[in-house]
C-alpha positions in Angstrom: 109.6 75.9 135.3 111.1 77.8 132.5 111.6 81.7 132.8 109.7 84.2 130.3 113.1 84.9 128.3 113.6 81.0 127.6 110.2 80.5 126.4 110.5 83.4 124.3 113.9 82.0 122.9 112.0 78.9 122.1 109.2 80.7 120.5 111.7 82.8 118.5 114.0 79.9 117.2 110.6 77.9 116.0 109.6 80.8 114.2 113.1 81.5 112.6 113.1 77.8 111.4 110.4 78.7 109.4 111.2 82.0 108.4 113.9 83.7 106.0 114.5 87.0 104.4 115.3 87.1 100.8 116.0 90.4 98.8 112.6 89.7 97.0 110.9 89.2 100.5 112.9 90.6 103.3 112.3 89.8 107.3 110.3 92.5 108.9 112.0 92.2 112.7 110.2 93.3 115.7 111.8 94.4 118.9 109.8 95.5 122.5 111.7 96.4 125.2 109.5 98.2 128.1 110.0 101.6 127.1 110.5 101.3 123.2 109.8 99.5 119.8 112.4 98.7 117.3 111.2 97.4 113.6 114.4 96.4 111.0 113.7 95.0 107.5 116.4 92.5 106.8 117.7 90.4 103.9 119.0 87.4 105.8 120.9 86.2 103.0 123.0 88.8 102.4 123.0 89.5 106.2 122.0 93.3 105.8 119.8 95.3 107.6 117.8 97.6 105.0 115.0 99.8 106.6 115.0 100.2 110.4 112.9 102.6 112.8 112.3 103.1 116.7 110.0 104.9 118.8 112.8 106.8 120.1 112.0 110.2 118.6 108.1 109.8 119.1 106.9 110.5 122.4 103.3 111.8 122.5 100.5 109.0 122.3 99.9 105.8 123.8 102.5 102.8 123.7 100.3 101.0 120.9 99.7 104.4 119.2 103.8 105.0 119.1 104.0 101.3 117.5 101.6 101.9 114.4 103.6 105.3 114.1 106.6 103.2 114.2 105.0 100.8 111.7 103.9 103.6 109.4 107.3 104.8 109.5 109.2 101.6 108.6 106.9 101.1 105.9 107.7 104.5 104.6 111.0 104.1 104.6 110.8 100.3 102.9 108.3 101.9 99.8 111.2 104.4 99.6 113.7 101.3 99.2 111.6 99.7 96.7 110.5 97.2 98.9 106.7 96.6 99.3 106.4 92.7 100.3 108.0 91.6 103.4 107.8 88.5 105.9 106.6 88.9 109.2 108.8 88.1 112.3 107.3 88.5 115.7 110.7 87.5 117.4 108.8 85.4 120.0 106.5 87.8 121.3 102.9 87.3 121.2 100.9 89.1 118.2 98.4 91.3 119.9 99.3 94.6 121.4 102.1 96.8 120.4 103.4 93.9 118.1 99.5 93.7 116.3 99.6 97.5 116.2 103.1 97.6 114.6 101.7 95.1 112.1 98.7 97.0 111.4 100.8 100.5 111.1 103.1 98.9 108.4 100.2 97.5 106.3 98.1 101.0 106.6 101.9 102.3 105.4 101.3 99.7 102.1 103.6 96.7 103.2 102.3 93.5 102.3 102.6 90.7 104.3 
């Protein structure tokens, strides 16, 4: 039987085999821990993180509401940096709950993916 971490790493490798961030369309990568959620906009060709946001300073609301705020924040920062189209990398996590809330918040903030 494979562990949760091994399962997520297999899914993550499969996803990263298909998608990659370019300067025109960078990758929006999401990481979820038990307490926090983080989002980065990455240009894989140059190996640079262009924009990042996390839930560190946000305390009010449920975890899903906080994730949506982080999505809006990363979208706002990306728009200021001149990025309006990204490719979404769920990083091996299932697309529901906080990951979906973050994606919806980023769309609400103006990002297209």
